[in-house]
N, C-alpha and C positions, 0 to 999 in steps of 0.2 A: 692511631687515633682511638680515643676512649669510646667504646661502644656501650650501648644501653644494657648489655648483658652483665656489666660490672655492677657489683653491689659494694659501694665504698663511699667514704667521705674524703674529699680532697681539699686540704687547707691551702688555698693559693696564697693567702697572706695571714699573718698572725699579729699584726700591729694593732695596738689600742692606744687611745689618747692622742692628742694633737701633735706632740713633739715627735713621737715615733712615726706618725704618719707623714709629717712634713719633711722629716729627714730621710724617710724611707730606710731607717735603720733595720726595720723589718717591713716586708711588703704589706700594703693595705688593701690588697685585692680580696675578693670574696671567697666564699666556701661553696664547693659543688658537691651535691648529694646525688649519687646515681644508685637507684634502688628499684628493683622489680620493673625494669624497662621504663622507668620514669626518671628524668633528670631535672634537678632544681638548682638554681643559683641563688644563694642567700647572701645578701648585703654586699653588692658590687661596689666597693670603695674604689679610690683612685688606683689605677693600674690593672684593673681586672681584665680589660680587653687585651692588654699587653701580655698578661700571664696566660690567657687562653692561647694566644698565638705562639708563645715561647715554651709552653709546657711540653714535656716529653713523657709519655706520648701526648701529641697535640690534642687540645680540646677544640671541639667544633661548636660554636654558639648556635648554629642552625639545628643542633640536636637537643637544645633545651626545650623543656616543656613549660617551665615557669621561672619567673624571677620573683624573689621575695625580698621586701625591705622590712626588717624588724622595726626600723624607725628612719627618720629622714636626715639625721646628722651626716655631714659630708663624708666621714670615713666609712659610712655604710651605704651611701646612695650616689656618690659622685658619678659613677659610670652607668647608672641605670638607663639613661637615654641611649647611649651608644650601644649598650648591650641589647636593648630592644631592637635597635636598628640591625645589629649583627644577627640576632635571633631570627629576624624576618628577612634576612639576606638583602639588606639595603632598603627594606620596605616593599620589595617586589613580591614577597610571599607573606602577607599578613597572617599571623598565627600566634599561638602561645597565650599564657596567662600571666598577669601581674597581680601579686598580692601585696598590699601595703596599707598602712594606716591612712585614714581620711585626710590628715593634715599634710601628707606627702602629695596629695592630689588637689585639694580644694582650699588650702590656706592661701588666701588672696595675697599675691605678691611674693609668697614664700613656698609655693608648691615646687617640688623637685622634679616631678614628672611632667614634661612639656606636653601641651595639648596635641601636637602633631603625632607624638609617639603613642599617646593613648589610642589614637585611631588605627594603629597598626596591629593591635592586639585582638584576639578572639574574645577575651574576657578580662575584666578587672574586678578583683575581689577586695573589698574593704575590710581590713582586719579590725576586730573589736573584741572586747572581753567576752569570753565564752563562745567565740566564733568557731565554726566547723566548716572546712573547705575540702574539696576533692580535686586532686590533680592526677590524671593518669591512674595508676594503680595505688596511689597513696591517699591517705586521709590525714589532714592537718588540723590541729586545734590550737587556738590561742586562749589559754585558760584564764589569764589574769593580766590586766594592764600593769606595767612596771612603773617604778618611781624613777624617772630619769629626766629631771627638769620639766619643762613645759611641753615637750614633744611627746606624742603618743608613741609608746614603745611596747612591744609584745614579744614574748618568747614563744617557742613552738614545741608541741608534742606531735610526733609523726608515727603513724601506723601504716602497715600494709592493709589495704582494704579487705575487710572480712575477717581480719585477725584481731583478737581481743587485746593483745599485748601492745603497749607503747614501746616501739623499738628504739626510738631516738628522741631525746629531748634537747633543745637548745635554750639555755638561759641567756638571753640577750642582756644588753647593758641595763643595769638597775642598781639602785641603792638597796641593800638588804632590808627587808621588812619582815615582820613576824609572820611566819607561815608560808613564806616564799617557797620553801622546799616541798610543801604539800602539793603544789600544782604540777610538779615535774617528776614523772615516774618511769622515764625511759630506761631500758636496759643499758643503753649507752647515753651518758649525760655529758653534754658539751657546755662549758661555762665560760663566759667572758669575765676574766679576772684581771682587771687593769692595774690594780694597786697591790703593793706588798703589804702595807698597813693602811688602815682606815684613815681617811682625811675628812675633817669636818667640811661640809658643803660640797663634797664631790660624790655624785650619784653613780658610783661604780662598786662592784664587789672587790673585796680584798681577800687575802689568803685565809684569814680567820673565818670569813663568811663561807668560803669554799669548803673549809674543813667541817663547819657546822652542817652545811647542806649534804655533803658526802656521808657524814656519820648518820644523819637522819634518814636519808634516802637509800643508801647502800646500793648504788647501781652496780652492774657487773663491771663496768669500766667508766671512769670519769676522765674527761679530756679538758685540760685548761688551755685557753687561747685568749687572744685580744689583749696583749701585754703592753702596759705602759713602761716608762723608763725605770720605775722603782722595781718592777718585776724583773726586767731584763738585767738590772744591776745585781739582783739577788739570785740569778740563774734559775729560771723556771724548771729546768730539768732536775736540779737539786731539790727545789721545793716539792716537786711531784714525788720524788723518791721519799722524802720525809713524810708527806701526806699518806703515801701508801703504807709506810710503817705504822703510822699513828692510827689509821682508820681500818687497816686490813682490806682495803679496796684498791684495786689496780688503778693508779692515777698516772696519766700521761701528759706531758707538756707538748703541745702541738708545735711543729716547726713549719716554716714556709715550704710548701710543696709536699708536705707529708700526706700519704695516702693511708687511710685506716680501713681495713677490710671488715665489712659487716656480715659476711657469709656465716661466721660462727654464731651469730645472734639471731639468724632468721629461722 
């Protein structure tokens, strides 16, 4: 069983976009960050609870400190209520933190977090542009609202409390906009790259956007995830190799179940 002494990112699922999610061509489960005795679950999409139960070593939801929704789309939020129930051991041990945009809580008729489960939590933090949040030994920042349809969407910068360096940045779903890369300075940069090429009217990053961000930011490692079908058809592992050659930055394509060790960056 994963203990809190681990410092790693575990990609339970790497699916992006509707078709990959509904076919489960790749898993649409969330991402687990375990760092400095603090464990976060980010974007628990469909299948997250199943992946917790079937992972080796097994993941225990009762060890979670917080659940984070970058936005309320189904592939990022479907399992949020069941994961709150699991985190609180069936609701018998209310605890933990939920961080999410306001429209995941209060959008009348469209809130994804049910009222009953709100009552099982120690704290609910509402994500907003320029927000700063503390969970356990970590400090999280949401520097800029993303462009992703009408839903509120935020990426994350994550630091160890008391440390000046941003250890980890997550660029969640967004259309590329001028200056996006300026907001994310993590030594490890995780990006949702759903599309191989840009498509008009689709608010997601493509490979060219990822290249631009990597070249501008030059993180120590960039990790691509959240792949749609055009990415999968073009082999993300080959795309990552090419981006590494072109940028001089180590670029990795995430795989379902992949564990990325953060100890070298701490």
